N, C-alpha and C positions, 0 to 999 in steps of 0.2 A: 365208869358206870354210865351206861347209855340206854336209851329206850328206842325201840324200833316199831314202826308202823308197817306191818306186812303189806298193806295195800298201797301205801305211798312211798315205800322204799327209801332210798338214800336222800330223797328230797326233804324228808321230815324225820331225821334222827334227832332225838332229844337227849339233853344232858342237863346236869345240875350246873348252873353257872354261878360264879362268884361275883359279888358286887362290893366295891370299895366304899368307904364312908362318904366319899363325895358323889356317890351314885354311878361312878364309871365302872367299866369292865376292865379288870387288870390284863396286862399283856402277859403272854406266855413266859414262864420261868425257864431259863436255860441252865443246864447242868454240864459243867466241864467234867467229862469222865476220863480225862487223860489225853494221851496223844491221839492224833487222828483228826480228820477234817469234820467228822460228824459230831455235832453238839446237840443232844436231844433237848427238845422243848416240851414242857409239860404245862397243861392248862386245866387240869382236873381241879375241882373246887377245893379239895382238901389240902392242896399244896399252898394255898394262900392263908397260912396260919401265922405269918409274921416271922418265920424262921427261914434259914438258908437263903437269905436275900429276897424272899418273897414278901410282898405286902400282905397285910392282914385283911381278910374279907370281913365286912360288917354284916353282910346278908347273903342269902342265896336266892336265885330266881331260875325259872325255867329258861332253857335255851334250845333253839332248834337250828338244824343245818340250813333251813330256808332263810335264816336271818332273823326270825321272830325271837323276841326277848320278852319274857314275862314282865308285866307291870307290877306284880306283887313282889315285894322284897320280904323275905323271911329271915329275920335276924339270927345270927349265930352267937351263942353265949360261950365264948372261948373259955371263960373262967370256970364254967360248969362242965366243960367237955374234957373228960379224961380219956375217952375212947371215941375216935371218929365214927365208929360204927353205931354209936348212940345218937348221933345227930339225925334228927327226923327229916328225911328228904321227901316224905310222902306228899306234903303240901306242894312242893315244887313239881313233883310228878303230876299231881292233879291239875296244876296250871297248864302243863304241857298237854295233858290229855284233853283239856278243854280246847286248846289250840287245835289239836287233831280233829276234834268234833266240829270245829268251825271250818277247817279245811274240807272235811267230809260234806258239810252242809253246802259249801260253795261248789262242790264237784257235781258233775252231771248225774241226776238220779237215774236209777234203773227202774224200768216199769215194774210195778208191784208183782205182777204175775211171774216175771222173770226172776225177781229177787227171791220170791217164795220157792220157785223151782230150783234155783241154785242152792238154797238152804236145804231142801229135801235131798238133793243130789249129794251134798256134803254129808248129811246124816247117813244116807244109804252106803256111800263109799266107806265111811268110817266103820260101819258095821261089817261091811264086806271084807275089810282088811283082816279081821279076826276070824270071820266065818269061812271065807274063801279067798285067801290072799292072791292066788293066781288069777282069779276072776277080777279082783280089784286092779291088778296090774294090767290086765287086758282093757278094762274100762278106762284106766288112765291113759293108755296108748291111744285109744279112740278119742278121748278128750283132747289130747295133745294135737292130734291131726285136725280135729275140729277147730281148735283154737288157732292153729297156724293158718288154716283156710279162711276162717272168719276174720282173723286179725289182718291178714293180707288184704282181703277185700275192703275192710273198714279203713285201713291205712290208705289204700289207693283212692277210695271215695273221699277221704279227708283231704288228700293232696289234690285231687281233681277239683274239689270245691275250694281250693286255695285257703284252707283254714290255717291261720297262723299258729306257730308253735306255742305262742303265749296263750292262745285260746284253748289249744289242745291241753296244755299244761294245767290251766285253770280247771278244765272239765275233768281231768284225771287226778287233780290234786298233787301235781308235781311241778318242778321247775321247767322252764321252757327248754333248756338244754337236755334234760332227761326225757322230756316229751318227744323231742326230735330223735333221740336215740331209740326211744320206744317205737316210734313210727318206722324207723329204719329196720329195726329188728323184725318187725312183722312183714315188711316189704320183701325181704329176701329169704 
């Protein structure tokens, strides 16, 4: 089970993380599935139920691919849990969603006029997909060309100004390595 932020991509993929009684994060559990060199590792929160050689999680917390870990620990009552689907992970998701809101707040803001214009464009294109799907496809093709041109020019300006990948990453809400790849994608 994972959560994705469309805007921030793989830099901020969220999951439910397990926390042991001592406050540490458990190591992945490896399962020997027979012969062969591949031994799969599992680190989904529900595997830490104290069976099959896995330690028992005392609590759950939000976890993000950027390295962020939620400070709120949400206890798991294993004695009252007969079905893992009944464990409420909404509070953990809410912690991760607050993390994403903080990432968004640290990223470079769009001018209000542009933000409004993009919102209007989104609404109009959504309506167009049902009213005139071919016109919607044509509009998307125009937007793709526009995005490539503007992206290339903005990436070149960023490189000319010698803006570090760390700064670009902070501005776009992504890791420096992903920001580097983002710039490269627009440059070519």
